[in-house]
N, C-alpha and C positions, 0 to 999 in steps of 0.2 A: 084811505091812509096808505094803504099798500101800494095803490096805483100810481099814487103821487110819487112815492119814493122809487118805485120801479122807472119812471119817467127821469126822473134826476139822474139815476145810475146809467141810464143810456145816453143822456146829453153830455156829462162829463166828459167822456174821452173824445167826444167830437171838439170840445173846447180845447182841451190842452193837446190835440194832435196825436193820440195814442192809436188812434183807428188806422188800420193798414191801408196804404195810398196803393193806387193803382200800380205805379211804379216799382213798388217793393213786391208786389205779387207778379211781375213779369220776370221770367227765367232769364238770367244773364247768359248770353251766347259769348264766348271768347272770341276775340278778333283775329282773323286769320293773318299769319306773319307776311309782312311785305317780302315781295319777291327780291331774292339776294340778300335778305338780312340774315345775320347769323345769331343764333340764340345765345343769350349772355350765359356763361358758365360761372358758377360761383362755387368757389372750393371750399369744402368743408374744414372746419377748424381741426388740425392735426392734434392727436392726442401727445401730450406730453410724456416721453418715456425717460426714465432717469437714468442718467449715464451708467455705464458698469463700474462696478468699484474697482480702484486701482489696484494691481497686484503687489502683493508685499515685496519689500525691498529684498534682493537676493544678498545673502551676507557671503561675500567670497571666502570667507573663514570655514563654513560649513559645507564639505563636499557633498554631492547629491548620493542618496543611496544606491549602493550597487551591491548586489548580492553574488557572491563568488560561488555559482553554481558548479563549478568544475572541482569544489574542495571534495575532500573525503574524510570521513570520520570514522575511528575505531572505537566501538563498544567494548569496553572490558567487562566481564562478569565475574565477580568474587561469591563466596559463600561463607566460609567459617575460617577464623584465625586461632593460631596455637603458638604458644612460646616454645615448644618443644618440636619433635619430630612429627612430621606429617602423617595422619593416621589414615588417610583416604585421599580420593581424588578431590573432594570439595573442601579440604582442610588444608590451609597454607601456613607455613611458618611465617611469622611476622617480621622477622629479620630479611627474609626473601622479599616480602611486600614492601618494607622501607627501600630496598634495593631497586625495585620496581619503579617507585615513585621517584627515587634519585634518577634513573634513567630515563625517564620522561623528561625531567629539568635539563639533564645532560643533553639529549637529543633535540631539546626545544619545541617539545610538542606539548602544546596546550591543552591543560585539561577544562572543559567547559560545561556549564551547567545544562541540566536537561532543559530548562525553559529557553536558552539561548539555542539550543539545538533544535528545538520545535519551531521555534522563530524562523531559524533559518530555512528549514523545511517549508516555512509557509511562505517564503520570500520576503519576510518583514526585517530581517537582520543579517549581515554577513558575519562569517565567523573565521577565526585562523585557519590557516591550513598548513601543516597538518593539524588535526585536533583530535582529542579522545573525551569519552564520556564513561565515568566510572559509575558503575552499578554493583551493588550487593545483593544477593536474593535471601529470602526467607524471614530474617529478623533474628540473627542470631546474636547473643549479647557480647560475644567477642568483637563485633563491630564496633559497638561503643567503648569497650575497656581496651582494645589494642589498636585498631585501625583509626578510629576516629582521632586520637592524638597526633598520629602520624600525618593525617589527611590535613588537620589543622596547622601543623608545622609548615607544610608544603603550601599552604593556602589553596588546595585542592577542593573544588565541589564534589558532590555525589549523589547517588540516588539509591535509594533502599526500596528493593519491592518486598513487600510484606504479605504473609496470607493470615487470615482473620483468627484462625484456630491456634495459632502459634505465639501470636502476640500477647503479651500478659499471661503466659502461661508459667511463670517461673522458671527456676533453674537458668538455662541456657538461653531463654528467649529475652527480647527486648522488652521493656516495660513502656507505658506511655510516657513518663516522666522523661526516660532516657531519649525517646524517639524526638521529643518535643526539644530538649536542648540542642541535640545535633540539628534541628530543623533552623533553630535560633542561630546556627553558625554557619547556615547555608545548605543543609541536607535538604533535598526534595525527597518525596514519596511517591511509589507506584505500587499498584494492586498486583497480587501474586495469587490470587483466588480465595477462596474459602478454606479448603481443606487439602489443597496441593494435590489434585488427582492426577494420577499418571494413566497413560493412554489405556492400559488394561481396564481401569474402573471406568473410564468414559465409554468405552466400547460396550462394556456390559451393561449400561444403563441405554444404550441405542439399541441393544438385542432385544431388551424387554419390550421397548416400541419407540418410534421415533419421536412421539410426542414425550415420552419420559426421558430420552436424551436430551432433547432441546430444554426441557425445564431444569435438568439437571445441570447444564452448562449455564443456562441464564442464571440460576442461584449462585454458580460459583463466580462469574463473571461480574454480575450486577450487584448482588448483595455485599458482595467484598468492596467494591467500589463506594457504594453508599455507605458502607461502616466506617471505613476510614476518613471519608469526607466529613461525616458526623463527629467521629472522635478526634480529628485533628484539625477541624474548622478550615480546610483547604479543598483545592480542586484536585482530583485524581485523573490526570489525562493519559496515563500510561498503563500497560500490562505487560507482564511476562509470563508467557505460557510456562506451565508447570513442567517440568522435565524438557522443556524446549519442543514438546509435540503440538503440532497445529495442523488443521486441516481447514477445509472450505466452512464447514459448519462452526468452527471456532472463531473464523474471521469474520462472519455474516454476523454471529451474536456480539463479538467483541464490538464492531461499529455500531450495531444497534444499541448495546450498553453506553456508547459515547466516548470509546477512547479513541485518542488521535494517533498514537503509536502502539504498537505491539511488538514484543521483541522475542526472537528465537534465539536457538544456541548455535546456528549455521555460522561459522567463523568466515565472514566476509566485510569487507569495508562498506560503509553506508555512504551512498550518493545522494546528490538533492533530489532525485526523483525514484528513490528505492520505494517500493510498495509499502505504506504505513503499516499494514497489517503483517508484514513479513522481514522487520528489520534485523539484521545478523549481529551477533556477539561474538567476541572470543571469550570462551569460558577458560579462566585460568586454573589449570590442573595443580592441585597441591603437591602430589608425589611424582611430578616429572622434573627431574634435576637439570633438565635442558631448557626449561620455561619456553619450550616450541611456540605455544599459542601467543605468549605474551610477545616474543620476538617477532612474531609474523605481524601481531597487530601493530606494532611500531614501525615496521620496516616499510618500504616503498613498494613491496610485492603485495599483490592481492587486492582486486577492487570487486565490486559486487554490481548487479544490476544493469545488464547490458554491455559492459566492458570484459573483454578477457584481460589476464594480466598484460601489461603493456610489453614487458619483455618477451613474451611467448606470442602474442597476437601480432604485435606491431602497431604501426598506426602513424601520425604525425611525426616524422622525424625518427621513427622505429624501425624502419625498413621492412622487408619482406617478413610476413607472419611465420612463426615457427611451429604453430599447431592451426587445425581447423577443427570446426565442431559441425554437427550435424543434430539437429537444426541449427542453421546460422543465427548468431546473434541478433535479437528482435525480429527474427523471421515470424511470418505467420503460416500456419499449417491447419490442415483440416482433420487430421488424425488425432484421436484423443489418447491413442496408444502407440506414441511414436518410437521409432529407433532413436535414442540417444547416443551420440559418438564423439569421440575426440582423436584426431588422428595426430599421433606424436612421432610420426616416421622420420621428421627432420631433427629428432632428439636422439641422443644416444646414451647408453648406460643407464636405462631406466630399471629401477629395482621393482619387479612385479609384486612383490609381496607389499609395498608401501603404498598401493594405488587404491586409494578410497573414492567412491562417489556418492555423494548426497543429493538428494532431490527435495526441494521445499515440500514439507507436508508428509514426505514418505521416510525421511532419513536416510541412514545409509542403505544401500541398495547392493545386491550381488553383481558386481560390475564384471565383464569377462574381456581379458587381456588377450589379445592376438599377438605373439611374438613375431610372427612372420610379417604380417602387415603392419605391425605396431600401431594398433587401434584399440582402444578402450571403449567398450559398448554395453549397453543395457537397452533391453527391449522392455517397455513398459508393460506389466502385466495387468496393473490396475488401469482403471479409467481414470484420466485427467479431469477433473469435475471444475478446476478454475479457469478463468480465461488467459492465464498465462502460467508459467513454469520456470522455475529457477533451478539451476544445476550446479554443482560445486564439486569439482575433481581436484584431488591433491595426489602429488607422487615424488618420489626422492630420484634425484639423478647423483651418481657417484662423483661427478665433476662439480657439484653445486653444495655448498655448506647447508644449506635451507631447503626445505621441501617447495616445489612449485605448487602454485595453485590456479587452475582455470575455473573461471565462475562467469556464467552468462544466463540470460533469460531468453524465452521465446514466447511467442502468443499463440493460442488455439482458437480458431473460428468456431466457437460452440453451435452457430447457426448453420454452418455449411457442411457440419456433421450429419445434418438431419435433411439436407437437400436431397433430391433425387439426383441431379447432376451438379457435381462439384464445380464452383467457378474455376474458370480458366487458370487464374492465377495460383490455384490450389493443386494442380495435378500433379506437379512434381511430389509434393508431400503426400498426396493420396498415393502415389505410385511407391514411395518408401513403405507407407503402411503394407500395401499388398505385398510387396516383396518381402517383408519381414513375417506376414502370415503364412507365405508360402515356405518358408524354412523349416517347417514340421515334416513336410514329405510331399511328393508330387501326388496330384489329384489322379483318380483313375480316368483314363480317356473315355469319351462318350461313345457309344456303340454307333457303327454307321447306319444310316436311315434305310428303313427297307424299301425294296422296289416297289411301285405302286401295282397293284393287282392288275391282271389283263382284263379282268371282268369285275369290276367292283360291285359288291353285294349291296342290295339296298338297305338302307338303315332301318330299323324297325320303328314305326311310330310309337312315341313315348310322350309323356308329359314334358312340358317345358323344362329344360335344366335352369337352373339358377346360374348366373352369371357369375364367373370366378371374381373374389374380391381382390382389389389391387394389392400388390405386395407392396409393403412400406419398408424402407431401409431403416 
C-alpha cells in the first residue's frame, strides 16, 4: 500500500507541470547593450517637502526692540529714616528724602524697577535715559513707616536688601507682613547676607583656614537667599555686599549662589556692560547737609566701567581730554601690582585734601599727589587676583561747584603673569612694573668678572653633580 501511494505522489507533479523544466534551470544571461544605445534613466520620485510656514505679519505700529546700551543708571542707596535730626551717616531726615524724590521728578529722571534694570542689562528691554534705581539696606522699620508712603505718592518703585538675622527682630526691624505689603505695591527684595558680616569678621574666618572662610561665606550668601525665597515665595536675584566690602572670593561665591547682580558702595554710574558682580551705588549720607552723593548721582557727571567723565576725558564732540590715566581705560596689562596714575596737569586749583582714590575690592587707598607734576598715583602693594580692576578718583577744583570724578577699568592678563617671556603687546605694562619696583633704591652693581687663570687648575674628580633646577617666575 505504501509503495502505491509513493508512486502516486511522484506522478502528480508531472501531470500538473510542477516539475522544474530545463529552461527554468538555465541561468539567465543579460543581453549586451547594443552599440550606441543610451541606458534609460528613471527618475526616483522626489520626496514631498512641506513649504516653510509664512512669517507672521509685521505690525507697523509695534517698533522693533532696540536696547539703548548707551544709557546710564544711578543706583541710590538708603538705610534708615527719621523725623528729627540725623543721628548718623546712615540716618536721613524724611523731609530731605521727600525733597530728593521731588528733585528726581523735577529733573525728569525716571525711577525704574530692579526687574527692568536687570532685563536691560540682559538686552531684553530698553530703559529711559537717565534713570535711577532706589535701594534701601538692612530692613529698618522706618522704610515702611516713613519712606514707603512718600514713594507711593511719587509712584517710585524700590528694592530692599534684607539680612536674615534682622528681619522680624521686633523694635526697629521690618516684619514679614510689612515686607509683603510693600511688595504688593511694587517693592522688590534682594539679599544682604545672614548676619551682615564686615570685612574683619570675614578675614578672621579665612585666617582659621580657607575652607572655614569659604564655608562661612557660602552660609552668608546662599542661606540668606534661600531663606527669603522661602519666606516671600519670590526669586532673589540680587545681593548687596555688607559694608560694601567685596573681593574675588565674594564674587565667585555670589555667582555660585546664583545672584545675577551684586552691589557695592562705590559711587559710579552703571552702564550696560558694567560687571554684574561689582555694580556701584551712591550711598546717601544722612548727615551731609550738601547732599553731595545725591547730587552727583543725578548729575551728568560721573560714569563707570571703561569710560572717564566726559568733561575730563573728552571723546566724540568733547575735544581734547583734560586728564589721562595709567593704565589706559580698557588696556590689558601683565603686572598684577601696577602703578595706577591720573595725570591732572591740565587742570588748575585742585585741592590736594579733597583727593580720594578707591579701587574695587580694596576700598580707599592712600594715593599720593605730586603737586609739581600734578599726578595722582598709587602703586598696588597687594596682588590683583581678578582679571579686571576698577578705579575711582574724585577731587575738588576751586573753579567747580561740584567734585570731579574719574573712573575707569583695565584688564589684567593673569596667564601672562606666569609666562617666562611676556607677550610683545604687554612689554610696556611690564616695564611699568619694573620701573615701580626700582623705586625702593638702586641695586648693588655686580662685581667685574675675574680674569681667567694663566694655568687653570685641573678640577678634582667628584661624583656627578645634580643638574640645577630651572627657575620659575
